[in-house]
C-alpha positions as CSV (number, residue, x, y, z in Angstrom):
1,M,-31.8,101.6,-33.6
2,Q,-27.9,101.2,-33.5
3,F,-25.3,102.7,-30.9
4,F,-21.9,104.0,-32.3
5,E,-18.8,105.6,-30.4
6,T,-15.4,106.6,-31.2
7,T,-12.9,108.8,-29.8
8,L,-11.2,111.7,-31.8
9,S,-7.3,112.1,-31.6
10,N,-7.6,114.8,-29.0
11,G,-9.7,112.8,-26.9
12,L,-13.3,114.1,-27.6
13,R,-15.7,111.3,-27.3
14,V,-18.3,110.9,-29.8
15,I,-21.3,108.9,-29.5
16,A,-24.7,108.3,-31.5
17,E,-27.9,106.3,-31.1
18,S,-29.0,106.2,-34.9
19,N,-32.6,105.9,-35.7
20,P,-33.2,106.0,-39.3
21,L,-37.2,106.1,-38.9
22,A,-36.9,109.4,-36.6
23,H,-37.8,112.7,-38.0
24,S,-35.8,114.5,-35.8
25,T,-32.1,115.0,-34.4
26,A,-30.9,115.8,-30.8
27,V,-27.3,117.2,-30.3
28,C,-25.5,117.6,-26.9
29,F,-22.1,118.5,-26.0
30,Y,-21.8,117.5,-22.7
31,V,-18.8,118.9,-20.6
32,E,-17.7,117.0,-17.4
33,T,-17.4,119.9,-15.0
34,G,-19.8,121.3,-12.6
35,A,-20.1,122.8,-9.1
36,R,-18.2,119.7,-7.5
37,D,-15.1,120.8,-9.7
38,E,-14.7,124.1,-8.3
39,T,-12.7,125.6,-5.1
40,P,-14.5,127.6,-2.8
41,E,-12.9,130.8,-4.2
42,V,-14.5,130.2,-7.7
43,S,-17.8,128.7,-6.5
44,G,-20.4,129.3,-9.1
45,V,-17.8,129.9,-12.0
46,S,-19.1,126.6,-13.8
47,H,-22.8,128.3,-14.2
48,F,-21.6,131.8,-15.0
49,L,-19.2,130.2,-17.7
50,E,-22.3,128.4,-19.2
51,H,-23.8,131.9,-19.9
52,M,-20.6,133.6,-21.3
53,V,-20.3,130.7,-23.8
54,F,-23.6,132.5,-25.5
55,K,-21.7,136.1,-25.4
56,G,-19.7,135.6,-28.6
57,T,-16.6,134.0,-30.2
58,P,-13.8,135.7,-32.4
59,K,-16.2,134.7,-35.3
60,R,-19.6,135.5,-34.1
61,T,-21.5,138.1,-31.7
62,A,-23.8,137.1,-29.1
63,D,-26.5,138.4,-31.5
64,D,-25.2,135.9,-34.2
65,V,-25.3,133.0,-32.0
66,N,-28.8,133.6,-31.4
67,R,-30.2,134.6,-34.8
68,E,-28.3,131.5,-36.4
69,F,-30.0,129.1,-34.2
70,D,-33.2,130.7,-34.8
71,E,-32.7,130.7,-38.6
72,F,-32.9,127.0,-38.7
73,G,-35.8,126.6,-36.3
74,A,-33.5,124.9,-33.5
75,Y,-34.8,124.4,-29.8
76,Y,-31.5,124.9,-28.0
77,N,-30.6,125.5,-24.4
78,A,-27.8,124.8,-21.7
79,A,-27.7,123.8,-18.1
80,T,-25.2,123.3,-15.5
81,S,-25.3,120.8,-12.8
82,D,-23.1,119.6,-9.9
83,E,-20.9,117.5,-12.1
84,S,-21.8,118.6,-15.7
85,T,-22.7,121.2,-18.1
86,Y,-24.3,120.4,-21.2
87,Y,-25.3,122.2,-24.3
88,Y,-27.8,120.8,-26.5
89,A,-30.2,121.4,-29.5
90,F,-33.1,119.8,-31.0
91,I,-33.1,120.0,-35.0
92,L,-34.3,118.7,-38.4
93,P,-31.8,116.1,-39.3
94,E,-30.7,118.2,-42.5
95,H,-29.3,120.9,-40.1
96,L,-26.7,118.6,-38.2
97,E,-23.5,120.2,-40.0
98,R,-24.7,123.6,-39.2
99,T,-25.6,122.7,-35.6
100,I,-22.1,121.1,-35.0
101,E,-20.4,123.8,-36.8
102,L,-22.1,126.5,-34.5
103,W,-21.7,124.8,-31.0
104,S,-18.1,124.0,-31.8
105,D,-17.4,127.7,-32.2
106,I,-19.7,128.8,-29.4
107,L,-17.7,126.2,-27.0
108,R,-14.6,128.4,-27.7
109,P,-15.9,131.8,-26.7
110,S,-14.0,134.8,-26.5
111,L,-14.6,135.5,-22.7
112,R,-14.1,139.2,-23.0
113,D,-13.8,141.5,-19.8
114,E,-16.8,143.8,-20.8
115,D,-19.1,140.8,-21.5
116,F,-17.9,139.1,-18.2
117,E,-18.8,142.3,-16.3
118,T,-22.1,142.6,-17.9
119,E,-23.3,138.9,-17.4
120,K,-21.8,139.1,-13.7
121,Q,-24.8,141.4,-13.1
122,V,-27.3,138.9,-14.4
123,I,-25.8,136.2,-12.4
124,L,-26.1,138.2,-9.2
125,E,-29.7,138.9,-10.2
126,E,-30.3,135.1,-10.6
127,I,-29.0,134.5,-7.3
128,R,-31.3,136.9,-5.7
129,M,-34.2,135.8,-7.5
130,Y,-33.9,132.5,-6.4
131,A,-33.2,133.9,-2.8
132,D,-36.5,135.4,-2.9
133,Q,-38.7,132.6,-3.9
134,P,-39.4,129.0,-2.3
135,P,-37.4,127.4,-0.8
136,F,-35.4,130.5,-0.4
137,G,-31.9,129.0,-0.6
138,A,-32.7,126.1,1.7
139,D,-32.0,123.5,-0.8
140,D,-28.6,124.7,-1.1
141,Y,-28.2,124.9,2.7
142,C,-29.5,121.4,3.1
143,K,-26.9,120.0,0.4
144,A,-23.8,122.0,2.4
145,L,-25.1,120.4,5.6
146,F,-25.3,116.9,4.6
147,F,-22.2,116.8,2.4
148,R,-20.1,118.8,4.7
149,D,-16.2,119.0,3.2
150,H,-17.2,116.9,0.3
151,P,-17.1,118.9,-3.1
152,L,-20.8,118.2,-3.6
153,A,-21.6,120.7,-0.9
154,G,-20.9,123.5,-3.1
155,S,-23.7,125.6,-4.7
156,V,-24.2,125.5,-8.5
157,L,-25.2,129.1,-8.6
158,G,-22.3,130.2,-6.1
159,T,-22.9,132.9,-3.8
160,E,-23.0,136.8,-4.1
161,S,-19.8,137.2,-2.4
162,T,-18.0,134.5,-4.8
163,I,-19.5,136.0,-7.9
164,K,-18.5,139.4,-7.0
165,Q,-15.0,138.5,-6.3
166,L,-14.5,136.2,-9.6
167,T,-12.5,137.6,-12.1
168,A,-12.4,137.5,-15.9
169,E,-8.9,136.1,-15.7
170,Q,-10.1,133.2,-13.0
171,M,-13.0,132.0,-15.5
172,R,-10.4,132.0,-18.3
173,D,-8.1,129.8,-16.4
174,Y,-11.0,127.5,-15.5
175,F,-12.2,127.2,-19.0
176,Q,-8.6,126.4,-20.2
177,H,-8.2,123.5,-17.7
178,H,-12.1,122.0,-17.6
179,Y,-13.5,122.5,-21.3
180,T,-10.9,120.1,-22.6
181,P,-11.9,117.3,-25.2
182,A,-10.9,114.7,-22.4
183,R,-13.8,116.1,-20.5
184,T,-16.0,116.4,-23.4
185,T,-18.8,114.0,-25.1
186,L,-20.4,115.0,-28.4
187,A,-23.7,112.8,-28.3
188,V,-26.3,112.6,-31.0
189,T,-29.7,110.7,-31.0
190,G,-32.5,110.4,-33.7
191,K,-31.9,110.3,-37.7
192,V,-28.1,110.6,-37.9
193,D,-25.3,108.8,-39.9
194,F,-22.4,108.2,-37.8
195,D,-20.0,108.3,-40.3
196,E,-21.1,111.8,-41.3
197,L,-21.2,112.8,-37.5
198,V,-17.4,111.7,-37.1
199,T,-16.4,113.5,-40.3
200,L,-18.2,116.9,-38.8
201,A,-16.6,116.1,-35.4
202,N,-13.2,116.0,-36.9
203,R,-13.7,119.2,-39.2
204,Y,-15.0,121.4,-36.4
205,C,-13.5,119.9,-33.1
206,A,-10.1,118.3,-34.0
207,D,-8.3,121.4,-33.5
208,W,-9.4,121.6,-29.7
209,T,-6.4,121.6,-27.7
210,P,-6.1,118.2,-25.8
211,G,-6.3,117.9,-22.0
212,T,-6.7,115.2,-19.1
213,L,-9.4,114.2,-17.4
214,P,-8.3,114.3,-13.7
215,S,-9.8,112.0,-10.8
216,R,-12.9,112.9,-9.0
217,E,-12.2,110.8,-6.2
218,A,-13.3,112.3,-2.9
219,T,-13.9,110.8,0.6
220,F,-16.9,112.1,2.7
221,Q,-19.0,111.6,5.7
222,T,-22.4,112.9,5.4
223,A,-24.2,114.4,8.4
224,T,-27.6,113.8,10.0
225,K,-28.7,117.4,11.3
226,F,-31.9,119.3,11.8
227,E,-31.9,123.1,11.3
228,T,-34.7,125.7,11.1
229,L,-34.2,128.9,9.2
230,A,-36.4,131.7,9.7
231,Q,-37.9,133.5,6.7
232,P,-40.9,135.9,8.1
233,S,-42.0,137.1,4.4
234,S,-43.1,133.5,3.6
235,H,-46.8,132.3,4.2
236,Q,-45.8,128.8,4.1
237,Q,-43.4,126.3,5.6
238,Y,-40.8,124.2,3.6
239,L,-39.0,121.3,4.5
240,L,-36.1,119.4,2.6
241,Q,-34.6,116.2,3.8
242,M,-31.6,114.4,2.4
243,S,-30.0,111.1,3.3
244,L,-27.4,108.7,1.6
245,A,-28.7,106.3,-1.4
246,P,-27.0,104.2,-4.0
247,G,-24.9,106.2,-6.7
248,G,-25.1,106.6,-10.3
249,Q,-22.5,103.5,-10.7
250,D,-24.3,101.4,-8.3
251,S,-26.7,98.9,-9.7
252,R,-28.9,99.4,-6.4
253,R,-29.9,102.7,-7.9
254,Y,-33.0,100.8,-9.6
255,A,-34.4,99.7,-6.2
256,A,-33.7,102.9,-4.6
257,D,-35.7,104.9,-7.4
258,I,-38.4,102.5,-7.0
259,I,-38.4,102.8,-3.1
260,T,-38.6,107.1,-3.5
261,N,-41.5,106.2,-6.1
262,I,-43.7,104.3,-3.6
263,M,-42.8,106.6,-0.7
264,G,-43.2,110.2,-2.6
265,N,-44.3,109.9,-6.2
266,D,-46.6,112.9,-6.8
267,S,-49.7,110.8,-7.1
268,G,-50.4,107.4,-5.7
269,S,-47.7,107.2,-3.2
270,R,-47.9,106.8,0.6
271,L,-47.0,110.4,1.4
272,F,-49.4,111.4,-1.2
273,W,-52.2,109.7,0.2
274,D,-51.6,110.7,3.9
275,L,-50.7,114.4,3.1
276,I,-51.8,115.8,-0.3
277,D,-55.1,113.8,-0.4
278,T,-56.1,114.7,3.1
279,G,-55.4,118.4,2.6
280,S,-52.5,118.4,5.2
281,A,-49.9,119.7,2.8
282,E,-49.7,121.5,-0.8
283,T,-46.8,119.4,-2.1
284,V,-44.8,116.3,-0.9
285,Q,-42.3,114.5,-3.3
286,M,-39.2,112.2,-3.0
287,W,-36.9,111.4,-5.6
288,L,-33.5,109.9,-6.3
289,G,-30.3,112.0,-6.8
290,E,-27.5,110.2,-8.8
291,F,-23.8,111.3,-8.6
292,L,-20.6,109.9,-9.6
293,D,-19.7,108.3,-6.0
294,C,-22.9,108.4,-4.3
295,G,-26.7,109.0,-4.6
296,T,-29.2,110.9,-2.4
297,Y,-32.7,110.4,-1.3
298,N,-34.5,113.8,-1.4
299,L,-37.9,115.1,0.1
300,Y,-39.6,118.3,-0.4
301,L,-42.4,119.5,1.7
302,S,-44.9,122.5,1.6
303,C,-47.6,123.2,4.0
304,S,-49.2,125.8,6.3
305,P,-47.0,126.5,9.4
306,E,-49.4,125.2,11.7
307,M,-49.2,121.9,10.0
308,L,-45.4,121.4,9.9
309,E,-44.8,119.6,13.1
310,E,-47.6,117.1,12.4
311,N,-46.6,116.6,8.8
312,L,-42.9,116.1,9.8
313,S,-44.1,113.4,12.5
314,M,-46.3,111.7,9.7
315,I,-43.2,111.7,7.5
316,Q,-40.8,110.3,10.2
317,R,-43.3,107.3,10.9
318,H,-43.6,106.5,7.2
319,L,-39.8,106.5,6.8
320,A,-39.2,104.4,9.9
321,Q,-42.2,102.1,8.8
322,V,-40.5,101.3,5.4
323,D,-36.9,101.0,6.9
324,R,-38.5,98.3,9.2
325,E,-41.0,96.8,7.3
326,G,-40.3,97.3,3.4
327,V,-42.7,97.6,0.8
328,S,-45.7,95.3,-0.4
329,E,-45.8,93.3,-3.9
330,E,-48.6,95.3,-5.0
331,E,-46.7,98.6,-4.2
332,L,-43.7,97.3,-6.2
333,E,-45.7,96.3,-8.9
334,L,-47.3,99.9,-9.2
335,A,-44.2,101.8,-9.0
336,K,-42.6,99.7,-11.7
337,N,-45.5,100.4,-13.9
338,R,-45.3,104.2,-13.1
339,I,-41.8,104.3,-13.6
340,C,-41.7,102.2,-16.8
341,S,-44.5,104.2,-18.3
342,R,-42.7,107.4,-17.6
343,M,-39.5,106.0,-19.3
344,V,-41.3,104.6,-22.4
345,L,-43.0,108.3,-23.0
346,S,-39.8,110.0,-22.4
347,S,-38.0,107.5,-24.9
348,E,-40.3,109.1,-27.7
349,R,-39.1,112.9,-27.1
350,P,-35.5,114.0,-28.4
351,R,-34.8,115.2,-24.8
352,G,-35.5,111.9,-23.2
353,R,-33.5,110.0,-25.5
354,I,-30.3,112.2,-25.7
355,F,-30.0,112.7,-22.0
356,S,-30.7,109.1,-21.4
357,L,-27.8,107.9,-23.8
358,V,-25.3,110.9,-22.6
359,E,-25.8,110.2,-19.0
360,N,-25.5,106.6,-19.1
361,W,-22.3,106.9,-21.3
362,T,-20.4,109.6,-19.1
363,L,-21.4,108.5,-15.8
364,R,-21.3,104.4,-16.3
365,S,-19.5,104.2,-19.6
366,E,-21.8,102.0,-21.1
367,Y,-24.7,102.1,-23.7
368,R,-28.2,101.1,-22.4
369,T,-31.1,100.7,-24.5
370,L,-34.6,101.5,-23.3
371,R,-35.4,97.5,-23.1
372,D,-32.4,97.0,-20.8
373,E,-33.4,99.9,-18.5
374,L,-37.2,98.7,-18.5
375,E,-35.6,95.2,-17.7
376,S,-33.4,96.3,-14.8
377,Y,-36.7,98.0,-13.1
378,R,-38.5,94.8,-13.7
379,Q,-36.2,92.6,-12.1
380,V,-36.2,94.4,-8.7
381,S,-37.6,92.2,-6.2
382,I,-38.9,92.9,-2.5
383,T,-35.5,91.1,-1.2
384,E,-33.5,93.5,-2.8
385,I,-35.7,96.5,-1.7
386,A,-35.1,95.4,1.8
387,D,-31.6,95.0,1.5
388,V,-31.3,98.7,-0.1
389,L,-33.3,100.0,2.7
390,Q,-31.0,98.2,5.4
391,A,-27.8,99.5,3.4
392,F,-29.4,102.9,2.8
393,P,-31.9,103.7,5.4
394,L,-34.6,106.5,4.9
395,S,-35.1,107.4,8.5
396,H,-32.0,109.4,9.4
397,P,-31.9,112.3,7.0
398,T,-30.6,115.9,7.2
399,T,-33.4,118.2,7.6
400,V,-33.9,121.8,6.8
401,T,-36.9,123.8,7.4
402,I,-37.7,127.3,6.4
403,G,-40.7,129.7,6.8
404,P,-42.3,132.0,9.2
405,L,-41.8,129.3,12.2
406,E,-38.7,130.3,14.3
407,K,-38.8,127.1,16.0
408,V,-40.0,123.4,15.4
409,E,-40.4,120.9,17.9
410,V,-38.9,117.5,16.4
411,A,-40.4,114.3,17.9
């Protein structure tokens, strides 16, 4: 495999990982804008705009967009996160030009008033859907408690209030300032000729109006809190925890990822054996969240209400113990094997390669091969684990629990 990169005259970055032996191609337009880039008044606009991109352009109707992707058998979708919005398609290599042309047109949408008002109802229904299903919005609530005044405290979906008050003109203004070439990366993996890709990018994207890539620097002080939210309709109790971890540009992220795997992988972890294998909980997981300027340890638990306090005490003991004593060589080796196996399997799928490529490039401005990533995990030592736990302890998280319990006793 070979890596290529260039930047068009208008600021659009074009990157590719070419594998001539591949039988498929993955295409992604990655826009560096998400919930953290919104003001409180337009919370949710990034996700709403992602929906509106598919509602038609001066050249295409919404029906045309869906029909044309289907005509050449593409698997396509889009997603919005705290820091990005990305549009992708997995295709046969011979459909590369059609895919680039289609995405380049779709990403300059009409944003018509009538479409805006119709899709607003879809967004409101999505917000209500998540409010009605576990964990009933407690994940956003926990994030807001933890990040406080930092831009990452915002909700990707926004709220009913902010979406109802949002206007089409506000969205058009947000689009103009955030969907610029300087914020956008065109990434392609699989079977691709880079010279052809650059030619296509120039042909279909060179007329995009240039813009700037503003600073996202923000200072923050995270909080350690515990709150109980009542949800009488729920039969289970849910618990979410968040604490500070190495960020996406910090080389200590590999050790932090291994720590969460040892503690809360969905099979074979410490919490799995003590809570899931014993029947004390239905689900318990830990994972690492990576952002531009920080990272988070995240924990999710679901169990019967009567087991919540006992399970929480067990979790607290485990987190305090690993902070104090670290991990064993055997646990470290097992976690490395699990993570490396997962990465190798993911790398053989179009989705795995394209997102690994674009996230490394946009977040860290570097190209990393699968071998590079595997080696970074393999090199993590017991000493490095201990150093990360000292700098980023697990045992002082922000905690939110939601369910039928109105009060929870914390040891």
